[in-house]
PDB file of N, CA, C and O in Angstrom:
ATOM      1  N   MET A   1      25.304  32.983  35.747  1.00  0.00           N
ATOM      2  CA  MET A   1      24.735  32.535  34.495  1.00  0.00           C
ATOM      3  C   MET A   1      25.603  31.423  33.920  1.00  0.00           C
ATOM      4  O   MET A   1      26.827  31.452  34.053  1.00  0.00           O
ATOM      5  N   ALA A   2      24.976  30.456  33.289  1.00  0.00           N
ATOM      6  CA  ALA A   2      25.711  29.322  32.728  1.00  0.00           C
ATOM      7  C   ALA A   2      26.484  29.730  31.484  1.00  0.00           C
ATOM      8  O   ALA A   2      26.054  30.595  30.722  1.00  0.00           O
ATOM      9  N   ASP A   3      27.621  29.097  31.294  1.00  0.00           N
ATOM     10  CA  ASP A   3      28.426  29.304  30.099  1.00  0.00           C
ATOM     11  C   ASP A   3      27.641  28.790  28.886  1.00  0.00           C
ATOM     12  O   ASP A   3      27.060  27.706  28.948  1.00  0.00           O
ATOM     13  N   SER A   4      27.615  29.546  27.795  1.00  0.00           N
ATOM     14  CA  SER A   4      26.827  29.161  26.624  1.00  0.00           C
ATOM     15  C   SER A   4      27.266  27.819  26.043  1.00  0.00           C
ATOM     16  O   SER A   4      26.447  27.109  25.461  1.00  0.00           O
ATOM     17  N   ASN A   5      28.558  27.455  26.191  1.00  0.00           N
ATOM     18  CA  ASN A   5      29.004  26.151  25.700  1.00  0.00           C
ATOM     19  C   ASN A   5      28.362  25.008  26.462  1.00  0.00           C
ATOM     20  O   ASN A   5      28.156  23.934  25.898  1.00  0.00           O
ATOM     21  N   LYS A   6      28.044  25.213  27.724  1.00  0.00           N
ATOM     22  CA  LYS A   6      27.400  24.173  28.516  1.00  0.00           C
ATOM     23  C   LYS A   6      25.994  23.894  28.001  1.00  0.00           C
ATOM     24  O   LYS A   6      25.478  22.791  28.185  1.00  0.00           O
ATOM     25  N   LEU A   7      25.363  24.884  27.354  1.00  0.00           N
ATOM     26  CA  LEU A   7      24.024  24.703  26.816  1.00  0.00           C
ATOM     27  C   LEU A   7      24.049  23.854  25.546  1.00  0.00           C
ATOM     28  O   LEU A   7      23.013  23.341  25.124  1.00  0.00           O
ATOM     29  N   ASP A   8      25.210  23.705  24.946  1.00  0.00           N
ATOM     30  CA  ASP A   8      25.355  22.938  23.710  1.00  0.00           C
ATOM     31  C   ASP A   8      25.916  21.543  23.976  1.00  0.00           C
ATOM     32  O   ASP A   8      26.665  21.009  23.158  1.00  0.00           O
ATOM     33  N   ARG A   9      25.564  20.963  25.096  1.00  0.00           N
ATOM     34  CA  ARG A   9      26.104  19.655  25.461  1.00  0.00           C
ATOM     35  C   ARG A   9      25.564  18.548  24.561  1.00  0.00           C
ATOM     36  O   ARG A   9      26.253  17.553  24.337  1.00  0.00           O
ATOM     37  N   PHE A  10      24.353  18.698  24.044  1.00  0.00           N
ATOM     38  CA  PHE A  10      23.726  17.650  23.254  1.00  0.00           C
ATOM     39  C   PHE A  10      23.607  18.062  21.793  1.00  0.00           C
ATOM     40  O   PHE A  10      23.371  19.230  21.483  1.00  0.00           O
ATOM     41  N   ALA A  11      23.774  17.087  20.894  1.00  0.00           N
ATOM     42  CA  ALA A  11      23.641  17.331  19.457  1.00  0.00           C
ATOM     43  C   ALA A  11      22.575  16.404  18.898  1.00  0.00           C
ATOM     44  O   ALA A  11      22.567  15.208  19.189  1.00  0.00           O
ATOM     45  N   ARG A  12      21.682  16.955  18.101  1.00  0.00           N
ATOM     46  CA  ARG A  12      20.677  16.155  17.410  1.00  0.00           C
ATOM     47  C   ARG A  12      21.327  15.671  16.121  1.00  0.00           C
ATOM     48  O   ARG A  12      21.687  16.480  15.266  1.00  0.00           O
ATOM     49  N   ILE A  13      21.483  14.347  15.975  1.00  0.00           N
ATOM     50  CA  ILE A  13      22.187  13.830  14.807  1.00  0.00           C
ATOM     51  C   ILE A  13      21.260  13.156  13.807  1.00  0.00           C
ATOM     52  O   ILE A  13      21.673  12.876  12.681  1.00  0.00           O
ATOM     53  N   TYR A  14      20.005  12.887  14.194  1.00  0.00           N
ATOM     54  CA  TYR A  14      19.057  12.260  13.271  1.00  0.00           C
ATOM     55  C   TYR A  14      17.649  12.583  13.724  1.00  0.00           C
ATOM     56  O   TYR A  14      17.346  12.531  14.916  1.00  0.00           O
ATOM     57  N   SER A  15      16.784  12.917  12.770  1.00  0.00           N
ATOM     58  CA  SER A  15      15.365  13.130  13.057  1.00  0.00           C
ATOM     59  C   SER A  15      14.545  12.535  11.936  1.00  0.00           C
ATOM     60  O   SER A  15      14.930  12.569  10.767  1.00  0.00           O
ATOM     61  N   GLN A  16      13.391  11.982  12.325  1.00  0.00           N
ATOM     62  CA  GLN A  16      12.473  11.390  11.357  1.00  0.00           C
ATOM     63  C   GLN A  16      11.059  11.621  11.847  1.00  0.00           C
ATOM     64  O   GLN A  16      10.773  11.383  13.020  1.00  0.00           O
ATOM     65  N   GLY A  17      10.169  12.076  10.986  1.00  0.00           N
ATOM     66  CA  GLY A  17       8.771  12.267  11.329  1.00  0.00           C
ATOM     67  C   GLY A  17       8.502  13.623  11.956  1.00  0.00           C
ATOM     68  O   GLY A  17       9.422  14.377  12.275  1.00  0.00           O
ATOM     69  N   THR A  18       7.202  13.918  12.127  1.00  0.00           N
ATOM     70  CA  THR A  18       6.790  15.192  12.728  1.00  0.00           C
ATOM     71  C   THR A  18       5.874  14.940  13.916  1.00  0.00           C
ATOM     72  O   THR A  18       6.311  15.056  15.061  1.00  0.00           O
ATOM     73  N   PHE A  19       4.603  14.595  13.667  1.00  0.00           N
ATOM     74  CA  PHE A  19       3.676  14.348  14.773  1.00  0.00           C
ATOM     75  C   PHE A  19       4.129  13.138  15.589  1.00  0.00           C
ATOM     76  O   PHE A  19       4.147  13.184  16.819  1.00  0.00           O
ATOM     77  N   PHE A  20       4.494  12.058  14.901  1.00  0.00           N
ATOM     78  CA  PHE A  20       5.090  10.888  15.536  1.00  0.00           C
ATOM     79  C   PHE A  20       6.525  10.855  15.039  1.00  0.00           C
ATOM     80  O   PHE A  20       6.769  10.550  13.872  1.00  0.00           O
ATOM     81  N   GLY A  21       7.477  11.164  15.908  1.00  0.00           N
ATOM     82  CA  GLY A  21       8.844  11.316  15.435  1.00  0.00           C
ATOM     83  C   GLY A  21       9.886  10.604  16.273  1.00  0.00           C
ATOM     84  O   GLY A  21       9.665  10.246  17.429  1.00  0.00           O
ATOM     85  N   PHE A  22      11.019  10.418  15.646  1.00  0.00           N
ATOM     86  CA  PHE A  22      12.190   9.814  16.277  1.00  0.00           C
ATOM     87  C   PHE A  22      13.353  10.790  16.151  1.00  0.00           C
ATOM     88  O   PHE A  22      13.565  11.375  15.088  1.00  0.00           O
ATOM     89  N   THR A  23      14.102  10.965  17.225  1.00  0.00           N
ATOM     90  CA  THR A  23      15.283  11.822  17.215  1.00  0.00           C
ATOM     91  C   THR A  23      16.402  11.119  17.965  1.00  0.00           C
ATOM     92  O   THR A  23      16.207  10.646  19.085  1.00  0.00           O
ATOM     93  N   VAL A  24      17.581  11.051  17.341  1.00  0.00           N
ATOM     94  CA  VAL A  24      18.756  10.507  18.017  1.00  0.00           C
ATOM     95  C   VAL A  24      19.588  11.702  18.471  1.00  0.00           C
ATOM     96  O   VAL A  24      19.893  12.607  17.694  1.00  0.00           O
ATOM     97  N   ILE A  25      19.946  11.676  19.757  1.00  0.00           N
ATOM     98  CA  ILE A  25      20.687  12.765  20.398  1.00  0.00           C
ATOM     99  C   ILE A  25      21.982  12.196  20.958  1.00  0.00           C
ATOM    100  O   ILE A  25      21.992  11.103  21.524  1.00  0.00           O
ATOM    101  N   VAL A  26      23.082  12.940  20.800  1.00  0.00           N
ATOM    102  CA  VAL A  26      24.380  12.512  21.339  1.00  0.00           C
ATOM    103  C   VAL A  26      24.820  13.493  22.422  1.00  0.00           C
ATOM    104  O   VAL A  26      24.771  14.708  22.230  1.00  0.00           O
ATOM    105  N   ASP A  27      25.250  12.950  23.560  1.00  0.00           N
ATOM    106  CA  ASP A  27      25.842  13.743  24.632  1.00  0.00           C
ATOM    107  C   ASP A  27      27.290  14.002  24.238  1.00  0.00           C
ATOM    108  O   ASP A  27      28.086  13.066  24.161  1.00  0.00           O
ATOM    109  N   LYS A  28      27.641  15.258  23.989  1.00  0.00           N
ATOM    110  CA  LYS A  28      28.985  15.585  23.494  1.00  0.00           C
ATOM    111  C   LYS A  28      30.067  15.456  24.563  1.00  0.00           C
ATOM    112  O   LYS A  28      31.252  15.531  24.239  1.00  0.00           O
ATOM    113  N   MET A  29      29.695  15.266  25.811  1.00  0.00           N
ATOM    114  CA  MET A  29      30.716  15.037  26.846  1.00  0.00           C
ATOM    115  C   MET A  29      31.091  13.562  26.928  1.00  0.00           C
ATOM    116  O   MET A  29      32.243  13.227  27.204  1.00  0.00           O
ATOM    117  N   THR A  30      30.120  12.677  26.687  1.00  0.00           N
ATOM    118  CA  THR A  30      30.364  11.245  26.845  1.00  0.00           C
ATOM    119  C   THR A  30      30.291  10.463  25.549  1.00  0.00           C
ATOM    120  O   THR A  30      30.820   9.354  25.472  1.00  0.00           O
ATOM    121  N   GLY A  31      29.643  11.016  24.521  1.00  0.00           N
ATOM    122  CA  GLY A  31      29.448  10.309  23.261  1.00  0.00           C
ATOM    123  C   GLY A  31      28.275   9.343  23.281  1.00  0.00           C
ATOM    124  O   GLY A  31      28.006   8.690  22.273  1.00  0.00           O
ATOM    125  N   VAL A  32      27.567   9.235  24.404  1.00  0.00           N
ATOM    126  CA  VAL A  32      26.438   8.313  24.537  1.00  0.00           C
ATOM    127  C   VAL A  32      25.264   8.796  23.685  1.00  0.00           C
ATOM    128  O   VAL A  32      24.955   9.986  23.644  1.00  0.00           O
ATOM    129  N   ASN A  33      24.610   7.833  22.998  1.00  0.00           N
ATOM    130  CA  ASN A  33      23.475   8.111  22.128  1.00  0.00           C
ATOM    131  C   ASN A  33      22.164   7.830  22.842  1.00  0.00           C
ATOM    132  O   ASN A  33      22.042   6.857  23.586  1.00  0.00           O
ATOM    133  N   TYR A  34      21.178   8.701  22.605  1.00  0.00           N
ATOM    134  CA  TYR A  34      19.846   8.559  23.183  1.00  0.00           C
ATOM    135  C   TYR A  34      18.813   8.622  22.072  1.00  0.00           C
ATOM    136  O   TYR A  34      19.028   9.286  21.058  1.00  0.00           O
ATOM    137  N   LEU A  35      17.692   7.934  22.257  1.00  0.00           N
ATOM    138  CA  LEU A  35      16.575   7.991  21.332  1.00  0.00           C
ATOM    139  C   LEU A  35      15.417   8.681  22.019  1.00  0.00           C
ATOM    140  O   LEU A  35      14.979   8.266  23.092  1.00  0.00           O
ATOM    141  N   PHE A  36      14.919   9.755  21.386  1.00  0.00           N
ATOM    142  CA  PHE A  36      13.724  10.441  21.867  1.00  0.00           C
ATOM    143  C   PHE A  36      12.607  10.147  20.884  1.00  0.00           C
ATOM    144  O   PHE A  36      12.750  10.390  19.686  1.00  0.00           O
ATOM    145  N   VAL A  37      11.493   9.622  21.384  1.00  0.00           N
ATOM    146  CA  VAL A  37      10.335   9.325  20.559  1.00  0.00           C
ATOM    147  C   VAL A  37       9.208  10.233  21.009  1.00  0.00           C
ATOM    148  O   VAL A  37       8.888  10.297  22.196  1.00  0.00           O
ATOM    149  N   SER A  38       8.600  10.944  20.050  1.00  0.00           N
ATOM    150  CA  SER A  38       7.492  11.830  20.391  1.00  0.00           C
ATOM    151  C   SER A  38       6.246  11.397  19.638  1.00  0.00           C
ATOM    152  O   SER A  38       6.306  10.922  18.505  1.00  0.00           O
ATOM    153  N   ASN A  39       5.114  11.579  20.307  1.00  0.00           N
ATOM    154  CA  ASN A  39       3.817  11.262  19.721  1.00  0.00           C
ATOM    155  C   ASN A  39       2.861  12.343  20.172  1.00  0.00           C
ATOM    156  O   ASN A  39       2.307  12.262  21.268  1.00  0.00           O
ATOM    157  N   GLY A  40       2.658  13.354  19.344  1.00  0.00           N
ATOM    158  CA  GLY A  40       1.812  14.478  19.729  1.00  0.00           C
ATOM    159  C   GLY A  40       2.474  15.271  20.829  1.00  0.00           C
ATOM    160  O   GLY A  40       3.580  15.784  20.660  1.00  0.00           O
ATOM    161  N   ASN A  41       1.789  15.371  21.971  1.00  0.00           N
ATOM    162  CA  ASN A  41       2.337  16.146  23.093  1.00  0.00           C
ATOM    163  C   ASN A  41       2.963  15.263  24.167  1.00  0.00           C
ATOM    164  O   ASN A  41       3.141  15.711  25.299  1.00  0.00           O
ATOM    165  N   SER A  42       3.298  14.030  23.838  1.00  0.00           N
ATOM    166  CA  SER A  42       3.969  13.157  24.799  1.00  0.00           C
ATOM    167  C   SER A  42       5.215  12.570  24.151  1.00  0.00           C
ATOM    168  O   SER A  42       5.393  12.656  22.936  1.00  0.00           O
ATOM    169  N   GLY A  43       6.063  11.984  24.956  1.00  0.00           N
ATOM    170  CA  GLY A  43       7.287  11.408  24.416  1.00  0.00           C
ATOM    171  C   GLY A  43       8.064  10.642  25.461  1.00  0.00           C
ATOM    172  O   GLY A  43       7.683  10.591  26.630  1.00  0.00           O
ATOM    173  N   GLY A  44       9.147  10.054  25.027  1.00  0.00           N
ATOM    174  CA  GLY A  44       9.995   9.292  25.929  1.00  0.00           C
ATOM    175  C   GLY A  44      11.432   9.305  25.456  1.00  0.00           C
ATOM    176  O   GLY A  44      11.706   9.498  24.271  1.00  0.00           O
ATOM    177  N   LEU A  45      12.348   9.098  26.386  1.00  0.00           N
ATOM    178  CA  LEU A  45      13.779   9.127  26.107  1.00  0.00           C
ATOM    179  C   LEU A  45      14.411   7.850  26.640  1.00  0.00           C
ATOM    180  O   LEU A  45      14.097   7.403  27.743  1.00  0.00           O
ATOM    181  N   SER A  46      15.307   7.263  25.844  1.00  0.00           N
ATOM    182  CA  SER A  46      15.987   6.045  26.265  1.00  0.00           C
ATOM    183  C   SER A  46      17.405   6.056  25.722  1.00  0.00           C
ATOM    184  O   SER A  46      17.665   6.588  24.642  1.00  0.00           O
ATOM    185  N   VAL A  47      18.319   5.464  26.478  1.00  0.00           N
ATOM    186  CA  VAL A  47      19.682   5.306  25.996  1.00  0.00           C
ATOM    187  C   VAL A  47      19.673   4.205  24.933  1.00  0.00           C
ATOM    188  O   VAL A  47      18.979   3.200  25.089  1.00  0.00           O
ATOM    189  N   LEU A  48      20.434   4.387  23.861  1.00  0.00           N
ATOM    190  CA  LEU A  48      20.583   3.343  22.853  1.00  0.00           C
ATOM    191  C   LEU A  48      21.714   2.419  23.295  1.00  0.00           C
ATOM    192  O   LEU A  48      22.718   2.874  23.842  1.00  0.00           O
ATOM    193  N   VAL A  49      21.546   1.129  23.054  1.00  0.00           N
ATOM    194  CA  VAL A  49      22.552   0.150  23.479  1.00  0.00           C
ATOM    195  C   VAL A  49      23.037  -0.652  22.279  1.00  0.00           C
ATOM    196  O   VAL A  49      22.342  -0.775  21.270  1.00  0.00           O
ATOM    197  N   ASP A  50      24.250  -1.196  22.412  1.00  0.00           N
ATOM    198  CA  ASP A  50      24.790  -2.059  21.364  1.00  0.00           C
ATOM    199  C   ASP A  50      24.301  -3.490  21.581  1.00  0.00           C
ATOM    200  O   ASP A  50      23.477  -3.736  22.462  1.00  0.00           O
ATOM    201  N   LYS A  51      24.799  -4.426  20.790  1.00  0.00           N
ATOM    202  CA  LYS A  51      24.335  -5.818  20.864  1.00  0.00           C
ATOM    203  C   LYS A  51      24.644  -6.486  22.195  1.00  0.00           C
ATOM    204  O   LYS A  51      24.031  -7.500  22.530  1.00  0.00           O
ATOM    205  N   ASP A  52      25.597  -5.930  22.972  1.00  0.00           N
ATOM    206  CA  ASP A  52      25.952  -6.493  24.275  1.00  0.00           C
ATOM    207  C   ASP A  52      25.227  -5.800  25.423  1.00  0.00           C
ATOM    208  O   ASP A  52      25.443  -6.134  26.588  1.00  0.00           O
ATOM    209  N   GLY A  53      24.363  -4.832  25.095  1.00  0.00           N
ATOM    210  CA  GLY A  53      23.610  -4.123  26.127  1.00  0.00           C
ATOM    211  C   GLY A  53      24.356  -2.950  26.742  1.00  0.00           C
ATOM    212  O   GLY A  53      23.897  -2.372  27.727  1.00  0.00           O
ATOM    213  N   LYS A  54      25.504  -2.591  26.168  1.00  0.00           N
ATOM    214  CA  LYS A  54      26.275  -1.441  26.666  1.00  0.00           C
ATOM    215  C   LYS A  54      25.828  -0.190  25.915  1.00  0.00           C
ATOM    216  O   LYS A  54      25.401  -0.288  24.764  1.00  0.00           O
ATOM    217  N   PRO A  55      25.918   0.983  26.541  1.00  0.00           N
ATOM    218  CA  PRO A  55      25.507   2.217  25.865  1.00  0.00           C
ATOM    219  C   PRO A  55      26.235   2.405  24.537  1.00  0.00           C
ATOM    220  O   PRO A  55      27.447   2.204  24.446  1.00  0.00           O
ATOM    221  N   LEU A  56      25.488   2.790  23.518  1.00  0.00           N
ATOM    222  CA  LEU A  56      26.055   3.059  22.208  1.00  0.00           C
ATOM    223  C   LEU A  56      26.771   4.401  22.260  1.00  0.00           C
ATOM    224  O   LEU A  56      26.164   5.420  22.590  1.00  0.00           O
ATOM    225  N   VAL A  57      28.054   4.404  21.935  1.00  0.00           N
ATOM    226  CA  VAL A  57      28.884   5.606  22.024  1.00  0.00           C
ATOM    227  C   VAL A  57      29.373   5.982  20.634  1.00  0.00           C
ATOM    228  O   VAL A  57      29.833   5.129  19.874  1.00  0.00           O
ATOM    229  N   THR A  58      29.272   7.270  20.306  1.00  0.00           N
ATOM    230  CA  THR A  58      29.804   7.812  19.063  1.00  0.00           C
ATOM    231  C   THR A  58      31.011   8.672  19.434  1.00  0.00           C
ATOM    232  O   THR A  58      30.844   9.848  19.757  1.00  0.00           O
ATOM    233  N   PRO A  59      32.226   8.110  19.394  1.00  0.00           N
ATOM    234  CA  PRO A  59      33.422   8.806  19.880  1.00  0.00           C
ATOM    235  C   PRO A  59      33.719  10.125  19.163  1.00  0.00           C
ATOM    236  O   PRO A  59      34.274  11.036  19.778  1.00  0.00           O
ATOM    237  N   GLU A  60      33.367  10.250  17.884  1.00  0.00           N
ATOM    238  CA  GLU A  60      33.705  11.473  17.157  1.00  0.00           C
ATOM    239  C   GLU A  60      32.967  12.702  17.645  1.00  0.00           C
ATOM    240  O   GLU A  60      33.326  13.816  17.264  1.00  0.00           O
ATOM    241  N   TYR A  61      31.943  12.540  18.478  1.00  0.00           N
ATOM    242  CA  TYR A  61      31.233  13.691  19.043  1.00  0.00           C
ATOM    243  C   TYR A  61      31.805  14.144  20.388  1.00  0.00           C
ATOM    244  O   TYR A  61      31.468  15.232  20.856  1.00  0.00           O
ATOM    245  N   ILE A  62      32.645  13.352  21.010  1.00  0.00           N
ATOM    246  CA  ILE A  62      33.192  13.689  22.316  1.00  0.00           C
ATOM    247  C   ILE A  62      34.090  14.928  22.195  1.00  0.00           C
ATOM    248  O   ILE A  62      35.012  14.958  21.381  1.00  0.00           O
ATOM    249  N   GLY A  63      33.816  15.928  22.999  1.00  0.00           N
ATOM    250  CA  GLY A  63      34.602  17.160  23.002  1.00  0.00           C
ATOM    251  C   GLY A  63      34.259  18.131  21.894  1.00  0.00           C
ATOM    252  O   GLY A  63      35.023  19.066  21.653  1.00  0.00           O
ATOM    253  N   LYS A  64      33.139  17.948  21.209  1.00  0.00           N
ATOM    254  CA  LYS A  64      32.753  18.843  20.106  1.00  0.00           C
ATOM    255  C   LYS A  64      31.810  19.946  20.571  1.00  0.00           C
ATOM    256  O   LYS A  64      30.940  20.383  19.818  1.00  0.00           O
ATOM    257  N   GLU A  65      31.982  20.397  21.810  1.00  0.00           N
ATOM    258  CA  GLU A  65      31.111  21.435  22.373  1.00  0.00           C
ATOM    259  C   GLU A  65      31.356  22.766  21.719  1.00  0.00           C
ATOM    260  O   GLU A  65      30.711  23.754  22.069  1.00  0.00           O
TER     261      GLU A  65
END
């Protein structure tokens, strides 16, 4: 069985909307930010990037498992 801390790898740091919604998720191992967009029963996930096209990292979340 997986360690319960491994199940908490991702943190939801921002949400907006319900039927059509936006959620920003941070990977607590790497600090990389992702955007999840949902529309009814469909959705998509993408890495957020900075102005140089590099993954947007939130360092204060790294190791916060």
